[in-house]
N, C-alpha and C positions, 0 to 999 in steps of 0.2 A: 959454380954450377947454377943453371937457370932454375928458378923456382917452378913449382907446379903451375902457379898462376901464369907465369911467363910462357910456359910450354903450351898451356891452354889457349892463350891469346894468339900465339903463332899458329896453332892448329886451326883456329877459327879463320885467321887471315888467309892461310893457304887454301882452306876449303872454300872460301868465298871468292877467291881470285878467279877460278875457272868460270864461275857463274857470271861475274862481272865482265870477263872477256867475251863470253858468249853473248851477253846483252849488247855490248858495243858492236860486235860483229853483226848481229841481227839488225840493229839500228842502222848500220851503214849500208846493208844490202836490201833492206825492206822496201825502200822506194823503188828499187829496180824490179821488184816482183809485182808491183801493182799494175793493173791493166792500163791505167792512164799513162804511167811512165813507160811501160813497154810499148804502147802504141804511139805515144807522143801527143800531147795536147796541141791543137791547131785551131784556134778560134775562127780564123778566116775560112778554112776548109769546112769546119763544122757549120758555120753560118750558111755557106753556099750550099752545102748538102741539104740543109733544111729548106732553104729558099727554093731549091729545085724540086724537092718533094712536095712542097706546099700546093702545087697544082693539082695533086691528087686529092688532098684534103678538101679543096674548094670545088672539086668536080661534083655534079649533082648526085652521083652514086654515094658519095660520103656526106656531103653537105645536107642532103634531104633528111637524113636521120639525126643531124646535129644542127637543128634550126635555132634561131634566136628566141622563138616562142615555144609554146607547149604543143603545137600542132605539127606533126610530121609533114614534110613536103613531098611532092610527087612530080614525075616527069623531068625532062631536061631543062625546062624553064622554071622549075621549083615552085609549082603551084601549091596552094594549101590542099591538104588531103581532103578527099570527099567525106561526106557524112558527119563532119564535125568531130573527127577522131582526135583524141588528146593523148598526151604522153602517159599520164597516170603516175602514181607515186613510185612504182617500181619500173617504169618505162615500158610496160607491156600493155598500155591502153587502159581505158576506163570502161568497166562493164556497163552494158552488155557488148560494147564494141572493143573487145580485147584484140590485140594484134593477131593472136593465133586463130581468131574466128575466120579470117580470110587468108592470112599468110601462113602457108603450110611448110612442109619440110623441103619443098622443091618449087621451082618456078612452074606456074600453071600456064600452059599455052593459051594465049589470048586473055589471060586473067592475071591476078595479083602475083607479084614475085614472091619467092619463098626460099627459106633456108632454115635448118633447125635453130630454134631459139630466137626467132625474129623479135627484135625489141629496139627501143631507143634507150639512151642513157637515162638513169632514174631522175626523178624530180629534184632530189637534193644535190645532184651533181650532173647537170645537164650537158656538160662538155660541148659548149656552143662553138661551131665553126663559122656559121653565117655572120658576115659583117666584121670578122676579125681580120687584122693584117697578119702577114706571115710571122712577124715578131710577136704579136699578141698571142697568136695560136701556139707558137713555140713555147712561150713562157707558161702558158696554161698547161700544155702537155707535160711539162717537166715538173710541175708543182703538185706534190702529192695531195694537197688540199683540194685540188680540182681535177685530178686524173684517176681517182679511185685508189689512191695510196700506192701507186706504182712507182718503181724506180725507172730510170732510163732503160735499163735492160728489160724490165717487164713490159714497158711500152712497146718495144720492138718485138718482143715475144708475141704480144697481142696482134701486132701488125703482121707478123709472120704466119700465124696459125689460126686466128679467130675466123670461124666460118662466115660471119657477117662481113668481115673485111675482104675475105677471098671472093665472096659473092659479087663484089664490085666489078670484078673482071669476068663474071659469068651471070649477068643480070637477066638474061632471057631476051627473046626477040623484041626488037623495037626500042631497046634501051642502049644508049651509048656507054662506052667504057672510057676510063682515063687514057690519055695518049701515052702516058708512061706505063710500061708493063709493071705487073706486081713485083717481078724479080728486080727490076731496076729501082722501083720505089723502096722495096725493102733494103736494097743495098745502100741507097742514099740515107735511110734512117739508121742503119747500122753504122755508117760513116759518121753521121751526126753524133751518135752516142760515143763511139770510139774516140772521136777527136775532141770531146769535151762538152757536148750538149750546149754549145753556144748558140745564141739566138740572133737573127737579123734585127736591125733597128725597127 
């Protein structure tokens, strides 16, 4: 007859076995449940999607608020902003010339463009587009140290919904818009993330 100690050992072994089996099962199917595996990583397609989308980032409607320096740019030829306006620590200008002084919640006919919350990226994270190659910009956009701590999914949420981004396709009379529609641009960026956030060279 088995001793109490032997019976206890068997009891422990039998009670642990279902948990072990469950862990093995989860480990085997977990990769199939991940978005990357479900969608399939494809670095070539991801790189191409970003390269196609880059034309929007480098259009004046985007680039003018993402300059290499601390002065925003204006017009289609990216001139320095009038009146010596500067970025400021929070991206909202330097008093008394704060962005909101002239840029209201909507475009003003014959006057400054506008949308709620008009601003540039802040001083500590300027998110420069000007002078970047598509590859350099891609690596910057996916680096949380340089993109405001965003994941790839959060980057495209910003692209999908931020009023300042959407303004680029409704900038008011006399201002050009990117040749690629916002819908197509967003689709390219979704594809970039879905297929692995790979960057052009």
